[in-house]
N, CA, C and O atoms as CSV, one atom per row, in Angstrom:
chain,resi,resn,atom,element,x,y,z
A,1,UNK,N,N,0.933,-1.043,0.128
A,1,UNK,CA,C,0.084,0.099,-0.039
A,1,UNK,C,C,1.089,1.179,-0.005
A,1,UNK,O,O,1.014,2.049,-0.873
A,2,UNK,N,N,1.930,1.229,0.800
A,2,UNK,CA,C,2.628,2.559,1.114
A,2,UNK,C,C,4.130,2.477,0.229
A,2,UNK,O,O,4.991,1.653,0.534
A,3,UNK,N,N,4.242,3.123,-0.518
A,3,UNK,CA,C,5.872,3.053,-1.498
A,3,UNK,C,C,7.186,2.662,-0.427
A,3,UNK,O,O,6.874,2.605,0.763
A,4,UNK,N,N,7.745,2.557,-0.564
A,4,UNK,CA,C,9.225,2.104,0.129
A,4,UNK,C,C,10.053,3.325,0.353
A,4,UNK,O,O,10.798,3.353,1.333
A,5,UNK,N,N,9.982,4.453,-0.562
A,5,UNK,CA,C,10.292,5.712,-0.178
A,5,UNK,C,C,9.622,6.695,1.451
A,5,UNK,O,O,10.173,7.457,2.245
A,6,UNK,N,N,8.058,6.086,1.310
A,6,UNK,CA,C,7.347,6.866,2.123
A,6,UNK,C,C,6.976,6.209,3.619
A,6,UNK,O,O,6.155,6.525,4.480
A,7,UNK,N,N,8.178,4.921,3.491
A,7,UNK,CA,C,7.812,4.468,4.628
A,7,UNK,C,C,9.388,4.943,5.401
A,7,UNK,O,O,9.627,4.875,6.607
A,8,UNK,N,N,10.046,5.280,4.642
A,8,UNK,CA,C,11.215,5.500,4.834
A,8,UNK,C,C,11.241,6.830,5.625
A,8,UNK,O,O,11.872,6.995,6.669
A,9,UNK,N,N,10.510,7.717,5.029
A,9,UNK,CA,C,10.034,9.029,5.410
A,9,UNK,C,C,9.789,8.946,6.939
A,9,UNK,O,O,10.430,9.372,7.900
A,10,UNK,N,N,8.328,8.059,6.794
A,10,UNK,CA,C,8.082,8.097,8.280
A,10,UNK,C,C,8.698,7.608,9.305
A,10,UNK,O,O,8.622,8.060,10.448
A,11,UNK,N,N,9.372,6.613,8.934
A,11,UNK,CA,C,10.291,6.054,9.994
A,11,UNK,C,C,11.550,7.416,10.790
A,11,UNK,O,O,11.890,7.450,11.972
A,12,UNK,N,N,11.909,8.193,9.891
A,12,UNK,CA,C,12.682,8.949,10.041
A,12,UNK,C,C,11.589,10.192,10.989
A,12,UNK,O,O,12.110,10.548,12.046
A,13,UNK,N,N,10.677,10.607,10.792
A,13,UNK,CA,C,9.891,11.320,11.445
A,13,UNK,C,C,9.402,10.709,13.166
A,13,UNK,O,O,9.254,11.343,14.211
A,14,UNK,N,N,9.271,9.398,12.895
A,14,UNK,CA,C,9.268,8.711,14.151
A,14,UNK,C,C,10.223,8.670,15.098
A,14,UNK,O,O,10.150,8.701,16.327
A,15,UNK,N,N,11.302,8.582,14.212
A,15,UNK,CA,C,12.938,8.566,15.298
A,15,UNK,C,C,12.701,9.810,15.810
A,15,UNK,O,O,12.353,9.841,16.991
A,16,UNK,N,N,12.828,11.121,15.063
A,16,UNK,CA,C,13.034,12.172,15.491
A,16,UNK,C,C,12.151,12.586,16.458
A,16,UNK,O,O,12.446,13.569,17.138
A,17,UNK,N,N,10.833,11.842,16.681
A,17,UNK,CA,C,10.060,12.548,17.579
A,17,UNK,C,C,9.910,11.975,18.753
A,17,UNK,O,O,9.716,12.594,19.798
A,18,UNK,N,N,10.022,10.325,18.604
A,18,UNK,CA,C,10.925,9.511,20.094
A,18,UNK,C,C,11.611,10.147,20.710
A,18,UNK,O,O,11.242,10.606,21.791
A,19,UNK,N,N,13.016,10.402,20.123
A,19,UNK,CA,C,14.082,10.840,20.480
A,19,UNK,C,C,14.152,12.497,21.167
A,19,UNK,O,O,15.077,12.863,21.891
A,20,UNK,N,N,12.853,13.473,20.728
A,20,UNK,CA,C,12.655,14.538,21.232
A,20,UNK,C,C,12.053,14.755,22.322
A,20,UNK,O,O,12.115,15.878,22.823
A,21,UNK,N,N,11.203,13.539,23.043
A,21,UNK,CA,C,10.816,13.759,24.385
A,21,UNK,C,C,11.195,12.790,24.753
A,21,UNK,O,O,10.932,11.694,24.259
A,22,UNK,N,N,12.128,13.077,26.021
A,22,UNK,CA,C,12.700,12.088,26.931
A,22,UNK,C,C,11.781,11.189,27.709
A,22,UNK,O,O,10.607,11.480,27.478
A,23,UNK,N,N,11.875,10.524,28.274
A,23,UNK,CA,C,10.902,9.738,29.588
A,23,UNK,C,C,11.047,10.168,30.570
A,23,UNK,O,O,12.140,10.208,31.134
A,24,UNK,N,N,9.538,10.787,31.231
A,24,UNK,CA,C,9.269,11.167,32.599
A,24,UNK,C,C,9.187,9.749,33.667
A,24,UNK,O,O,8.800,8.661,33.242
A,25,UNK,N,N,9.617,9.974,35.103
A,25,UNK,CA,C,9.312,9.360,35.474
A,25,UNK,C,C,7.700,9.716,36.153
A,25,UNK,O,O,7.208,10.749,35.699
A,26,UNK,N,N,6.983,9.078,37.024
A,26,UNK,CA,C,5.321,8.749,37.526
A,26,UNK,C,C,5.440,9.954,38.403
A,26,UNK,O,O,6.250,9.802,39.318
A,27,UNK,N,N,5.033,10.738,38.370
A,27,UNK,CA,C,4.845,12.140,39.265
A,27,UNK,C,C,5.434,13.210,39.026
A,27,UNK,O,O,5.111,14.243,39.611
A,28,UNK,N,N,6.459,13.166,38.075
A,28,UNK,CA,C,7.309,14.455,37.270
A,28,UNK,C,C,6.492,15.140,36.458
A,28,UNK,O,O,6.076,14.608,35.429
A,29,UNK,N,N,6.189,16.255,36.761
A,29,UNK,CA,C,5.486,17.706,35.912
A,29,UNK,C,C,6.807,18.237,34.937
A,29,UNK,O,O,8.016,18.339,35.145
A,30,UNK,N,N,6.097,18.460,34.004
A,30,UNK,CA,C,7.060,19.376,33.165
A,30,UNK,C,C,6.549,20.870,32.783
A,30,UNK,O,O,5.345,21.006,32.563
A,31,UNK,N,N,7.344,21.913,32.702
A,31,UNK,CA,C,6.878,23.432,32.437
A,31,UNK,C,C,6.589,23.691,30.983
A,31,UNK,O,O,7.010,23.079,30.001
A,32,UNK,N,N,5.598,24.961,31.069
A,32,UNK,CA,C,5.219,25.105,30.042
A,32,UNK,C,C,6.435,25.864,29.010
A,32,UNK,O,O,6.395,25.999,27.787
A,33,UNK,N,N,7.281,26.203,29.772
A,33,UNK,CA,C,8.799,26.695,28.962
A,33,UNK,C,C,9.493,25.196,27.956
A,33,UNK,O,O,9.877,25.188,26.786
A,34,UNK,N,N,9.434,23.924,29.084
A,34,UNK,CA,C,9.522,22.790,28.035
A,34,UNK,C,C,8.418,22.411,27.177
A,34,UNK,O,O,8.730,21.788,26.163
A,35,UNK,N,N,7.540,22.586,27.317
A,35,UNK,CA,C,6.874,21.982,26.224
A,35,UNK,C,C,7.220,22.839,25.185
A,35,UNK,O,O,7.738,22.231,24.248
A,36,UNK,N,N,7.100,24.211,25.000
A,36,UNK,CA,C,7.060,25.234,24.237
A,36,UNK,C,C,8.145,25.388,23.512
A,36,UNK,O,O,8.027,25.812,22.362
A,37,UNK,N,N,9.562,25.034,24.107
A,37,UNK,CA,C,10.942,24.673,23.727
A,37,UNK,C,C,11.234,23.176,22.845
A,37,UNK,O,O,12.278,23.066,22.203
A,38,UNK,N,N,10.409,22.264,22.874
A,38,UNK,CA,C,10.469,20.682,22.177
A,38,UNK,C,C,11.076,21.061,21.016
A,38,UNK,O,O,10.779,22.067,20.372
A,39,UNK,N,N,11.854,20.334,20.765
A,39,UNK,CA,C,11.978,20.471,19.421
A,39,UNK,C,C,11.131,19.817,18.404
A,39,UNK,O,O,10.295,19.033,18.853
A,40,UNK,N,N,11.174,19.971,17.190
A,40,UNK,CA,C,10.217,19.524,16.053
A,40,UNK,C,C,11.032,19.536,14.471
A,40,UNK,O,O,11.989,20.227,14.123
A,41,UNK,N,N,10.332,18.600,13.762
A,41,UNK,CA,C,10.916,19.023,12.352
A,41,UNK,C,C,9.995,19.289,11.883
A,41,UNK,O,O,8.976,19.393,12.567
A,42,UNK,N,N,9.978,19.576,10.092
A,42,UNK,CA,C,8.524,20.300,9.112
A,42,UNK,C,C,9.589,20.187,7.990
A,42,UNK,O,O,10.785,19.996,7.773
A,43,UNK,N,N,8.310,20.443,7.383
A,43,UNK,CA,C,8.697,20.753,5.572
A,43,UNK,C,C,9.563,19.542,5.292
A,43,UNK,O,O,10.655,19.862,4.823
A,44,UNK,N,N,9.395,18.349,5.436
A,44,UNK,CA,C,9.844,17.312,4.752
A,44,UNK,C,C,9.803,16.758,3.410
A,44,UNK,O,O,8.787,16.232,2.955
A,45,UNK,N,N,11.286,16.910,2.541
A,45,UNK,CA,C,10.612,16.905,1.354
A,45,UNK,C,C,12.169,15.780,0.691
A,45,UNK,O,O,13.248,15.465,1.194
A,46,UNK,N,N,11.493,15.489,-0.635
A,46,UNK,CA,C,12.632,14.264,-1.176
A,46,UNK,C,C,12.948,14.673,-2.211
A,46,UNK,O,O,12.267,15.475,-2.851
A,47,UNK,N,N,14.030,14.210,-2.579
A,47,UNK,CA,C,14.963,14.323,-4.093
A,47,UNK,C,C,13.467,13.259,-4.887
A,47,UNK,O,O,12.650,12.443,-4.462
A,48,UNK,N,N,13.805,13.924,-6.262
A,48,UNK,CA,C,12.810,12.960,-7.251
A,48,UNK,C,C,13.213,11.499,-7.035
A,48,UNK,O,O,12.391,10.590,-6.922
A,49,UNK,N,N,14.543,11.345,-6.987
A,49,UNK,CA,C,15.356,9.528,-6.866
A,49,UNK,C,C,14.703,9.334,-5.621
A,49,UNK,O,O,14.420,8.136,-5.600
A,50,UNK,N,N,14.373,9.787,-4.733
A,50,UNK,CA,C,13.889,9.540,-3.694
A,50,UNK,C,C,15.240,8.580,-2.770
A,50,UNK,O,O,15.029,7.563,-2.109
A,51,UNK,N,N,16.250,9.079,-2.920
A,51,UNK,CA,C,17.304,8.481,-2.275
A,51,UNK,C,C,17.950,9.607,-1.131
A,51,UNK,O,O,18.839,9.238,-0.363
A,52,UNK,N,N,17.542,10.670,-1.106
A,52,UNK,CA,C,17.587,11.742,-0.391
A,52,UNK,C,C,16.322,12.390,0.176
A,52,UNK,O,O,15.234,12.422,-0.399
A,53,UNK,N,N,16.594,12.878,1.323
A,53,UNK,CA,C,15.429,13.536,2.058
A,53,UNK,C,C,15.712,14.770,2.745
A,53,UNK,O,O,16.882,14.676,3.118
A,54,UNK,N,N,15.165,16.046,3.155
A,54,UNK,CA,C,15.593,17.080,3.306
A,54,UNK,C,C,14.717,17.965,4.583
A,54,UNK,O,O,13.928,18.773,4.093
A,55,UNK,N,N,14.728,17.944,6.007
A,55,UNK,CA,C,13.816,18.681,6.357
A,55,UNK,C,C,14.369,19.890,6.987
A,55,UNK,O,O,15.564,20.180,6.934
A,56,UNK,N,N,13.083,20.886,7.843
A,56,UNK,CA,C,13.746,21.627,8.703
A,56,UNK,C,C,13.000,21.086,10.125
A,56,UNK,O,O,11.882,20.617,10.336
A,57,UNK,N,N,14.385,21.435,11.165
A,57,UNK,CA,C,14.634,21.023,12.450
A,57,UNK,C,C,14.531,22.402,13.520
A,57,UNK,O,O,15.271,23.383,13.585
A,58,UNK,N,N,13.670,22.153,14.082
A,58,UNK,CA,C,13.502,23.233,14.751
A,58,UNK,C,C,13.663,23.246,16.395
A,58,UNK,O,O,12.914,22.472,16.991
A,59,UNK,N,N,14.459,23.953,17.095
A,59,UNK,CA,C,14.975,23.324,18.140
A,59,UNK,C,C,15.411,24.499,19.111
A,59,UNK,O,O,16.497,25.052,18.937
A,60,UNK,N,N,14.531,24.886,20.164
A,60,UNK,CA,C,14.400,26.145,21.107
A,60,UNK,C,C,14.358,27.651,19.814
A,60,UNK,O,O,15.012,28.694,19.821
A,61,UNK,N,N,13.390,27.189,18.915
A,61,UNK,CA,C,13.747,28.659,17.855
A,61,UNK,C,C,14.997,28.609,16.649
A,61,UNK,O,O,15.137,29.361,15.685
A,62,UNK,N,N,15.729,27.600,17.017
A,62,UNK,CA,C,17.050,27.721,16.431
A,62,UNK,C,C,16.468,26.513,15.075
A,62,UNK,O,O,16.408,25.295,15.242
A,63,UNK,N,N,16.106,27.222,13.825
A,63,UNK,CA,C,16.042,26.651,12.604
A,63,UNK,C,C,16.982,26.234,11.725
A,63,UNK,O,O,17.614,27.107,11.131
A,64,UNK,N,N,17.237,24.991,11.491
A,64,UNK,CA,C,17.965,24.420,10.727
A,64,UNK,C,C,17.847,23.131,9.289
A,64,UNK,O,O,16.815,22.460,9.256
A,65,UNK,N,N,18.591,22.962,8.541
A,65,UNK,CA,C,18.242,22.066,7.669
A,65,UNK,C,C,19.195,20.934,7.638
A,65,UNK,O,O,20.420,20.906,7.756
A,66,UNK,N,N,18.216,19.905,7.429
A,66,UNK,CA,C,19.166,18.682,7.981
A,66,UNK,C,C,18.881,17.962,6.408
A,66,UNK,O,O,17.946,18.236,5.656
A,67,UNK,N,N,19.778,17.153,6.214
A,67,UNK,CA,C,19.734,15.960,4.642
A,67,UNK,C,C,19.961,14.840,5.199
A,67,UNK,O,O,20.729,14.861,6.161
A,68,UNK,N,N,19.407,13.604,4.798
A,68,UNK,CA,C,19.729,12.039,4.924
A,68,UNK,C,C,19.325,11.406,3.468
A,68,UNK,O,O,18.334,11.517,2.746
A,69,UNK,N,N,20.855,10.517,3.360
A,69,UNK,CA,C,20.636,10.149,2.040
A,69,UNK,C,C,20.371,8.616,2.650
A,69,UNK,O,O,20.531,8.193,3.795
A,70,UNK,N,N,19.843,7.862,1.279
A,70,UNK,CA,C,19.706,6.145,1.583
A,70,UNK,C,C,20.967,5.580,1.116
A,70,UNK,O,O,21.519,6.042,0.117
A,71,UNK,N,N,21.520,4.475,1.870
A,71,UNK,CA,C,20.584,3.568,2.234
A,71,UNK,C,C,19.989,3.732,3.454
A,71,UNK,O,O,18.822,3.386,3.638
A,72,UNK,N,N,20.815,4.329,4.493
A,72,UNK,CA,C,20.673,4.213,6.041
A,72,UNK,C,C,19.732,5.560,6.363
A,72,UNK,O,O,19.025,5.578,7.370
A,73,UNK,N,N,19.774,6.605,5.497
A,73,UNK,CA,C,19.386,7.661,6.048
A,73,UNK,C,C,19.761,8.448,7.189
A,73,UNK,O,O,18.864,8.860,7.924
A,74,UNK,N,N,20.981,8.717,7.444
A,74,UNK,CA,C,21.428,9.139,8.367
A,74,UNK,C,C,21.550,10.672,8.331
A,74,UNK,O,O,22.147,11.218,7.403
A,75,UNK,N,N,20.898,11.482,9.494
A,75,UNK,CA,C,20.644,12.843,9.495
A,75,UNK,C,C,22.167,13.546,9.123
A,75,UNK,O,O,23.183,13.013,9.570
A,76,UNK,N,N,22.231,14.447,8.502
A,76,UNK,CA,C,23.276,15.358,8.263
A,76,UNK,C,C,23.190,17.011,8.362
A,76,UNK,O,O,22.910,17.545,7.289
A,77,UNK,N,N,23.387,17.894,9.482
A,77,UNK,CA,C,22.791,19.256,9.566
A,77,UNK,C,C,23.832,20.012,8.226
A,77,UNK,O,O,25.029,19.976,7.943
A,78,UNK,N,N,22.643,20.651,7.667
A,78,UNK,CA,C,23.476,21.606,6.767
A,78,UNK,C,C,23.635,23.125,6.308
A,78,UNK,O,O,24.169,23.774,5.409
A,79,UNK,N,N,22.598,23.375,7.836
A,79,UNK,CA,C,22.882,24.622,8.360
A,79,UNK,C,C,23.577,24.918,9.786
A,79,UNK,O,O,23.949,23.950,10.448
A,80,UNK,N,N,23.711,25.868,10.144
A,80,UNK,CA,C,24.463,25.897,11.524
A,80,UNK,C,C,23.989,27.344,11.786
A,80,UNK,O,O,24.849,28.205,11.967
A,81,UNK,N,N,22.572,27.697,11.822
A,81,UNK,CA,C,21.967,28.789,12.315
A,81,UNK,C,C,22.027,28.940,13.955
A,81,UNK,O,O,21.329,28.023,14.388
A,82,UNK,N,N,22.544,29.678,15.016
A,82,UNK,CA,C,22.814,29.186,16.402
A,82,UNK,C,C,22.012,30.357,17.196
A,82,UNK,O,O,22.276,30.508,18.388
A,83,UNK,N,N,21.251,31.009,16.710
A,83,UNK,CA,C,20.488,31.765,17.486
A,83,UNK,C,C,18.611,31.728,16.856
A,83,UNK,O,O,18.324,31.452,15.691
A,84,UNK,N,N,17.549,32.079,17.968
A,84,UNK,CA,C,16.530,32.101,17.597
A,84,UNK,C,C,16.480,33.576,17.104
A,84,UNK,O,O,16.532,34.487,17.930
A,85,UNK,N,N,16.391,33.796,15.915
A,85,UNK,CA,C,15.650,35.512,14.960
A,85,UNK,C,C,14.754,35.486,14.472
A,85,UNK,O,O,14.522,36.429,13.715
A,86,UNK,N,N,13.771,34.449,14.608
A,86,UNK,CA,C,12.582,34.359,14.223
A,86,UNK,C,C,12.422,34.103,12.685
A,86,UNK,O,O,11.293,34.170,12.200
A,87,UNK,N,N,13.545,33.800,11.871
A,87,UNK,CA,C,13.557,33.847,10.552
A,87,UNK,C,C,12.868,32.280,10.146
A,87,UNK,O,O,13.174,31.220,10.693
A,88,UNK,N,N,12.225,32.395,9.436
A,88,UNK,CA,C,11.565,30.686,8.912
A,88,UNK,C,C,12.500,29.931,7.789
A,88,UNK,O,O,12.876,30.575,6.809
A,89,UNK,N,N,12.677,29.261,7.869
A,89,UNK,CA,C,13.231,28.284,6.825
A,89,UNK,C,C,11.888,27.558,5.712
A,89,UNK,O,O,11.127,26.834,6.354
A,90,UNK,N,N,11.721,27.614,4.977
A,90,UNK,CA,C,11.041,26.790,3.872
A,90,UNK,C,C,11.424,26.942,2.371
A,90,UNK,O,O,12.409,27.472,1.858
A,91,UNK,N,N,10.348,26.316,1.823
A,91,UNK,CA,C,10.211,25.946,0.158
A,91,UNK,C,C,11.508,25.110,-0.260
A,91,UNK,O,O,11.989,25.321,-1.373
A,92,UNK,N,N,12.170,24.043,0.707
A,92,UNK,CA,C,13.018,23.588,0.546
A,92,UNK,C,C,12.637,22.470,-0.817
A,92,UNK,O,O,11.680,21.695,-0.804
A,93,UNK,N,N,13.429,22.584,-1.720
A,93,UNK,CA,C,13.759,21.835,-2.908
A,93,UNK,C,C,15.124,21.224,-3.688
A,93,UNK,O,O,16.271,21.622,-3.891
A,94,UNK,N,N,14.442,20.194,-3.962
A,94,UNK,CA,C,15.843,19.661,-4.849
A,94,UNK,C,C,15.848,19.638,-6.243
A,94,UNK,O,O,14.905,19.699,-7.031
A,95,UNK,N,N,17.096,19.536,-6.441
A,95,UNK,CA,C,17.352,19.796,-8.131
A,95,UNK,C,C,16.806,18.291,-8.671
A,95,UNK,O,O,16.700,17.247,-8.027
A,96,UNK,N,N,16.459,18.597,-10.264
A,96,UNK,CA,C,15.931,17.446,-10.785
A,96,UNK,C,C,16.953,15.979,-10.423
A,96,UNK,O,O,16.555,14.869,-10.069
A,97,UNK,N,N,18.083,16.351,-10.610
A,97,UNK,CA,C,18.917,15.120,-10.156
A,97,UNK,C,C,19.072,15.116,-8.770
A,97,UNK,O,O,19.844,14.204,-8.475
A,98,UNK,N,N,18.750,15.624,-7.951
A,98,UNK,CA,C,18.471,15.460,-5.992
A,98,UNK,C,C,19.857,15.558,-5.894
A,98,UNK,O,O,20.408,14.692,-5.216
A,99,UNK,N,N,20.723,16.636,-6.551
A,99,UNK,CA,C,22.270,17.022,-5.862
A,99,UNK,C,C,22.044,18.122,-5.310
A,99,UNK,O,O,22.479,18.057,-4.160
A,100,UNK,N,N,21.559,19.175,-5.534
A,100,UNK,CA,C,20.912,20.366,-4.975
A,100,UNK,C,C,20.207,20.689,-4.569
A,100,UNK,O,O,19.174,20.500,-5.212
A,101,UNK,N,N,20.052,21.333,-3.407
A,101,UNK,CA,C,19.228,21.687,-2.172
A,101,UNK,C,C,18.916,23.194,-2.314
A,101,UNK,O,O,19.820,24.028,-2.264
A,102,UNK,N,N,17.529,23.551,-2.503
A,102,UNK,CA,C,17.863,25.295,-2.160
A,102,UNK,C,C,16.357,25.229,-0.965
A,102,UNK,O,O,15.473,24.416,-0.698
A,103,UNK,N,N,16.708,26.420,-0.584
A,103,UNK,CA,C,15.608,27.060,0.200
A,103,UNK,C,C,15.603,28.500,0.341
A,103,UNK,O,O,16.222,29.290,-0.371
A,104,UNK,N,N,14.821,28.783,1.360
A,104,UNK,CA,C,14.210,30.232,1.640
A,104,UNK,C,C,14.768,30.504,2.884
A,104,UNK,O,O,15.173,29.605,3.620
A,105,UNK,N,N,14.807,31.453,3.111
A,105,UNK,CA,C,15.428,31.945,4.956
A,105,UNK,C,C,14.938,33.422,4.738
A,105,UNK,O,O,15.351,34.358,4.053
A,106,UNK,N,N,14.030,33.269,5.486
A,106,UNK,CA,C,13.125,34.454,6.023
A,106,UNK,C,C,11.962,34.716,5.247
A,106,UNK,O,O,11.666,33.938,4.340
A,107,UNK,N,N,11.319,35.641,5.475
A,107,UNK,CA,C,9.762,35.550,4.811
A,107,UNK,C,C,9.096,37.527,4.024
A,107,UNK,O,O,9.556,38.663,4.144
A,108,UNK,N,N,7.959,36.986,3.342
A,108,UNK,CA,C,7.825,38.343,3.015
A,108,UNK,C,C,7.391,39.284,3.526
A,108,UNK,O,O,6.206,39.014,3.718
A,109,UNK,N,N,7.678,40.680,4.043
A,109,UNK,CA,C,7.288,41.793,4.962
A,109,UNK,C,C,5.869,42.005,4.562
A,109,UNK,O,O,5.427,42.055,3.414
A,110,UNK,N,N,5.309,42.106,5.537
A,110,UNK,CA,C,3.569,42.921,5.647
A,110,UNK,C,C,3.125,42.413,4.669
A,110,UNK,O,O,2.743,43.237,3.839
A,111,UNK,N,N,2.942,40.842,4.252
A,111,UNK,CA,C,1.931,40.027,3.189
A,111,UNK,C,C,1.126,40.368,3.304
A,111,UNK,O,O,0.177,39.948,2.642
């Protein structure tokens, strides 16, 4: 029913989600700051060949782009923005051969 590449993307998202939230002991609470600063991925895209994927990872407001290549799909950080400057990353697009990834940093003022 699902393609092999879709299954790979799903596995990557699940691995990120599971590792993003550490286990809590019963009776422990967490703060609103902890909830709001939880890291999360977004904007998953795949190269036309399906051998490479990229996504934006937001960790405490610091947005960076990660790429993973088959067959093992081990994540590799390709941007290294160090601060929460409020600038979104988006429109991730691979070239037709899948070797080049382009993206937009920032947004249109006063849409």
